[in-house]
C-alpha positions in Angstrom: 27.5 32.0 34.6 30.5 33.6 32.9 30.3 36.7 30.8 31.8 36.9 27.4 35.0 39.0 26.7 34.7 42.4 25.3 35.3 41.1 21.8 32.5 38.6 22.2 30.3 41.4 23.5 31.1 43.6 20.5 30.4 40.7 18.2 27.0 40.2 19.8 26.2 43.9 19.4 27.1 43.6 15.7 24.7 40.6 15.4 22.0 42.6 17.1 22.5 45.6 14.8 22.4 43.2 11.8 19.1 41.8 13.1 17.5 45.2 13.0 17.9 45.3 9.2 16.8 41.7 8.5 14.4 41.0 5.7 12.7 37.6 5.6 13.9 35.3 2.9 10.9 33.0 3.2 7.2 33.4 3.8 7.0 33.9 7.6 4.2 32.6 9.7 2.8 34.5 12.7 4.6 32.0 14.8 8.0 32.4 13.1 7.6 36.2 13.2 6.9 36.1 17.0 9.8 33.7 17.4 12.2 36.0 15.6 11.1 38.9 17.8 11.3 36.9 21.1 14.6 35.3 20.4 16.1 38.6 19.4 14.8 40.2 22.6 16.6 37.4 24.6 19.8 38.0 22.6 19.8 41.7 23.7 19.4 41.1 27.4 22.9 40.2 28.5 26.2 39.2 27.0 26.1 35.6 27.9 27.2 32.7 25.6 23.6 31.5 25.5 22.4 34.8 24.1 24.7 34.4 21.1 22.7 31.1 20.6 19.5 33.1 20.8 20.6 35.5 18.1 21.4 32.6 15.8 17.9 31.1 16.5 16.3 34.5 15.8 18.0 34.6 12.4 16.9 31.1 11.6 13.3 31.8 12.5 13.4 35.0 10.3 14.5 32.8 7.4 11.4 30.6 7.9 13.3 27.6 9.3 11.8 25.1 11.8 13.4 26.3 15.0 12.9 24.0 17.9 13.5 24.5 21.7 16.8 23.2 23.0 16.7 19.7 24.4 17.9 19.4 28.0 18.9 15.8 27.3 21.8 17.2 25.4 23.1 19.2 28.3 25.5 17.0 30.3 26.2 19.2 33.5 22.7 20.1 34.6 21.9 19.7 38.3 20.0 16.4 38.8 16.9 18.0 40.3 16.7 20.7 37.7 17.4 18.3 34.9 14.3 16.2 35.7 12.2 19.3 35.9 13.5 20.6 32.6 13.0 17.3 30.8 9.3 17.4 32.0 8.9 20.9 30.8 10.5 20.1 27.4 8.1 17.2 27.0 5.1 19.3 27.8 6.3 22.1 25.5 6.8 19.7 22.6 3.4 18.1 23.2 1.8 21.5 22.9 3.8 22.6 19.8 3.1 19.3 18.0 -0.5 19.6 19.2 -1.3 22.8 17.2 -0.1 25.4 19.7 1.9 27.3 17.0 -1.3 28.0 15.0 -3.7 28.2 17.9 -1.8 31.0 19.7 1.4 32.0 17.8 2.5 34.6 20.3 2.0 32.5 23.4 3.6 29.5 21.7 6.6 31.6 20.9 6.8 32.9 24.5 6.6 29.4 25.8 9.5 28.2 23.6 11.8 31.1 24.1 11.1 31.2 27.8 11.9 27.6 28.1 15.2 28.1 26.3 15.9 31.0 28.7 15.1 28.8 31.7 17.3 26.0 30.4 20.3 28.2 29.7 19.9 30.1 33.0 20.2 26.7 34.8 23.2 25.7 32.6 25.0 29.0 33.2 23.9 29.2 36.9 22.1 32.5 36.5 20.0 32.3 39.6 18.4 35.6 38.9 17.0 34.4 35.5 16.1 30.9 36.5 12.9 31.7 38.3 11.9 34.5 36.0 12.2 32.4 32.8 10.5 29.4 34.4 7.5 31.5 35.5 7.3 33.0 32.0 7.4 29.6 30.5 4.6 28.1 32.7 2.4 31.2 32.1 2.8 31.0 28.3 2.3 27.2 28.2 -0.9 27.5 30.2 -2.5 29.3 27.2 -2.4 26.1 25.2 -5.8 24.4 24.9 -5.4 20.8 23.9 -7.7 19.8 21.0 -10.8 17.9 22.2 -10.6 14.4 20.9 -14.1 13.3 19.9 -14.6 9.7 20.8 -16.2 7.8 18.0 -19.8 6.8 18.7 -20.0 3.1 19.5 -21.4 1.0 16.7 -24.9 0.0 17.4 -25.2 -3.4 18.9 -26.2 -5.9 16.2 -29.9 -6.8 16.4 -30.1 -10.5 17.0 -32.3 -12.1 14.5 -34.7 -14.6 16.0 -33.8 -18.1 15.2 -36.1 -19.6 12.6 -38.8 -21.8 14.0 -37.9 -25.5 13.6 -40.0 -27.2 10.9 -42.9 -29.2 12.3 -42.2 -32.9 12.6 -43.4 -34.9 9.6 -46.9 -36.3 10.1 -47.9 -39.8 9.4 -51.2 -41.0 7.9 -53.0 -44.4 8.0 -55.5 -45.8 5.5 -57.5 -48.9 6.4 -58.8 -51.7 4.1 -61.7 -54.2 4.1 -61.0 -57.8 5.0 -59.0 -59.6 2.3 -59.1 -56.6 0.0 -56.6 -54.1 -1.4 -59.0 -51.6 -2.9 -59.1 -48.0 -1.8 -62.2 -47.2 0.1 -63.9 -43.7 0.1 -62.6 -42.9 3.6 -59.1 -44.1 2.7 -59.1 -41.9 -0.4 -59.8 -38.8 1.8 -56.8 -39.7 4.0 -54.7 -40.1 0.9 -55.8 -36.7 -0.4 -54.8 -35.1 2.9 -51.5 -36.9 2.8 -50.8 -35.7 -0.8 -51.7 -32.1 0.1 -49.5 -32.2 3.2 -46.5 -33.5 1.2 -46.9 -30.7 -1.4 -47.3 -28.0 1.2 -44.2 -29.0 3.2 -42.1 -29.9 0.2 -41.6 -33.5 1.0 -40.4 -35.5 -2.0 -39.8 -38.9 -0.2 -42.7 -41.0 1.0 -42.6 -44.4 2.6 -45.7 -46.7 2.4 -45.8 -49.7 4.7 -48.6 -52.3 4.1 -50.0 -54.5 6.9 -52.5 -57.4 7.3 -54.4 -58.9 10.2 -53.7 -62.4 11.4 -56.6 -64.2 9.6 -55.3 -66.4 6.8 -51.9 -67.8 6.1 -48.8 -65.7 6.8 -47.5 -66.0 3.2 -50.8 -64.9 1.8 -51.0 -61.9 4.2 -47.5 -60.8 3.2 -48.6 -60.6 -0.5 -51.8 -58.9 0.6 -49.9 -56.2 2.5 -47.7 -55.5 -0.5 -50.7 -55.1 -2.8 -52.3 -52.7 -0.3 -49.1 -50.6 -0.3 -49.0 -50.6 -4.1 -52.7 -49.5 -4.3 -51.9 -46.6 -1.9 -48.9 -45.6 -4.1 -51.0 -45.6 -7.3 -53.6 -43.3 -5.6 -50.9 -40.9 -4.4 -49.4 -40.7 -7.9 -52.8 -39.9 -9.3 -53.0 -37.1 -6.7 -49.8 -35.5 -8.0 -46.9 -37.0 -6.1 -43.9 -38.4 -8.0 -43.8 -42.2 -8.3 -40.0 -42.1 -8.1 -40.2 -40.6 -4.6 -42.6 -43.2 -3.2 -41.2 -46.4 -1.7 -43.4 -49.4 -0.7 -42.8 -52.4 1.6 -45.1 -55.1 3.0 -44.9 -56.3 6.6 -47.7 -58.9 6.4 -49.1 -59.8 9.8 -45.7 -59.3 11.6 -46.3 -55.8 12.9 -49.9 -55.5 14.1 -51.3 -52.2 15.4 -53.4 -54.2 17.8 -52.1 -57.5 19.2 -54.5 -60.5 18.5 -54.5 -64.2 18.5 -53.8 -66.0 15.3 -56.8 -66.2 12.9 -58.5 -63.0 14.4 -59.9 -60.5 12.0 -58.9 -57.1 13.3 -59.8 -54.0 11.1 -57.1 -51.8 12.6 -54.4 -54.2 11.5 -55.5 -54.1 7.8 -53.8 -50.9 6.9 -51.1 -48.9 5.1 -49.0 -46.4 7.0 -47.8 -43.3 5.1 -44.6 -41.6 6.5 -42.6 -38.7 5.1 
């Protein structure tokens, strides 16, 4: 590292003397006050070129300006090994300064910044005596930084799965039976129709299908008409029990779909019926 000429030395002394009479032109924080003092102390150590820089930084800090540490990336002739170490130190220092180090511990933050600049310029000027001293001071001051604890947000409670609604019960079917060759509603058939009407109202069914049947006694054409009359009689009864006539459909199957298979001409009570489906 080269020393300055006598003229430069005298100029630095003049700067130092001027510094002793400074008055802050802006509201100084604890950090900028410490920075002013520490940079001024560096400027008084020796008459190197770097120390002129420190005097300028001390003045800027005293004026309340945002004074940052020097960036080793802007130094072109640093030894390769030292350059990598300095870049790492600079990154750690900036992480601390930007992470609240200035307000957390102003004095140690100032020591870390000025010691880093001292280390950087000692390497640049090949001042072997100061390199280790400044580096150790930097590491000691930076160790005082306590990174803020980042509170992890509590995980959102897992959504409570709502049980799937139970499927509606399958529609029931009802059957009413008739006397031979008759379409009148018997007492037992009326009870079945009352149960069917109540079920439809309870479940909200609005569509009803009535299918009339006959046994195989008598002519097929006659039995077709008889099955239709039985379906119509069941519909009339359901309407009286409160169901809408518009929602009730009827059809006659005659003797074509017996509940119990029989020979032609056989009277089978279970085939004389109306099936009620929803």
